[in-house]
N, C-alpha and C positions, 0 to 999 in steps of 0.2 A: 426553373424552380426559383421562387422568390422566398427570401427568409423574412418572416414577420418579426417586427421588433417586439421584444419582451417588455411587458408593462410591469414595472416594479412598484409595489405599493410603498410610498414614502411617508405614510402617516396622514395626519390631518392638521390644519392650522390651529395654533393655540388660540383659545377663546379670549385671551387678554388683548389681542390685537397687535402683538409684537411682530408678527409675520413669520415666526419660527414654526417649524413643523414638529408636532408631537409624535414621537416614534415609540414610546413605551406603552405597553398594554396593562390592563388591570391584572394583578397577580392571581386573584381568586374571586369567587362569587359568580353571580349570573352574568356579569359583563367580562368574564375572564379573557375572551379573545378580542375584545373591543379596545380601541385606543382610549387613553385617558383624555380628559377635556383640557387640561392645563399642563404646561411644563412645570416641574417642581419649582415652587417659589413664585410662580406667576399668577396665583389665584387672587391677588389683590387687584387684578385688571389694570395694571399699570400705575395704580395709586400707591403712594407711600403711606405706611401705617404711622399716623401722627402720634399715637399714644406711646410708641417706642422712642420717640425723639423729643418729647416734651421734658425739659430739664426741671420745671417747676410743678410737676404733676402732684396732685394731692392723693393719688392712689396709694394705699398703704403698701401694696406689694412692690410698686416701683420705688417707694421710699426705702424699703428694706434692701432692695437690690442696689440702690444707689449708695446706701451706707456701707455695704460690703465692698464696694469699689473705692470708697473714700478712705475707710479705716483699714489699717493693717490687721489682717485676720490670721497671722501666722502663729500667734501664741496667746494663751489666755492671760488677761491682765492679773488675775488672781492665782496664777500658777504657783506662787510662793507659798500658798496655804496648803497645797497638795490636793489630792482627790479629784483631779481633773479627768473628766471622761467625756467622750463625744466630740462632735465637731465644734468649731469656733463660731459663735453667733454674736450678733451685735445687740447689746442691752442699751436701751434708751432710757436715761434716768427720768425724763419727764413723761414717759409712756407714750410719746408721740413719734411714730416711726418716720414722719416726714421731716422732723427736726434733726438734721445730720451735722450739727456743730461738733467740733472735736471734743468739747467739754461734755457733750451730752451722749455721744455714741461711744460705748466702751466694748472692746472685744473680750468676751468671756466664753468659757466652754459651756456645753449644754447643762452640765450639773450645776455650775455656779449660776447660770442664767435662771434656772428654775428656782433656786434658793432666793435670788434677788427679786424675782417676780412675786414670790409668795411672802416676801418680807422676813424670811428666816435669817438672812444676813444683809449687811449693808456694805457699801464700798469702803467706808471708814473703818468698820470692824468686820472683816470677812471670816470670822471664826465659824467653822462648820459646827452645827448643833449636834448634841449627843444623839446617838442612835443605837439600836440593837438589830440583830439579824434574826429574822423569823425562820420558821421551819423550812421554807423554800429557798433560803439563802438570799432573800431580798432585804435590803436595808429599810428599817422603819425608824422614822425620826420622831422624837418626843414633841408633843404639842406645847407651844408657849415657851 
């Protein structure tokens, strides 16, 4: 009596060409029992994503991301005026998110950032404008 070797399915090769075997299957859907095509993170087919590595990119989103890494975002610069709410964001005085000079990028909370963008306050005089509370408990600020 001879014993036949057991054939174990070890997956399929990753499509990026790395030589590794894909052993995970799709979690749901019509391909539930089929192996995935790529190992997680290999879907760039061995190429590096250049957009994530360009230090001088003019993309607005990467400019904002770079500003958060350059400027200390632990506390709002206008915290001494009070009424700080929300996360710390970076306010660009010249309205250009790709200009991350230390004199241009200012860490402020979400409340002060909206006031600065609307022109209700300035960095030189950060006095919060007068407001009243409506029937729903929301602050309403006086125009002008």
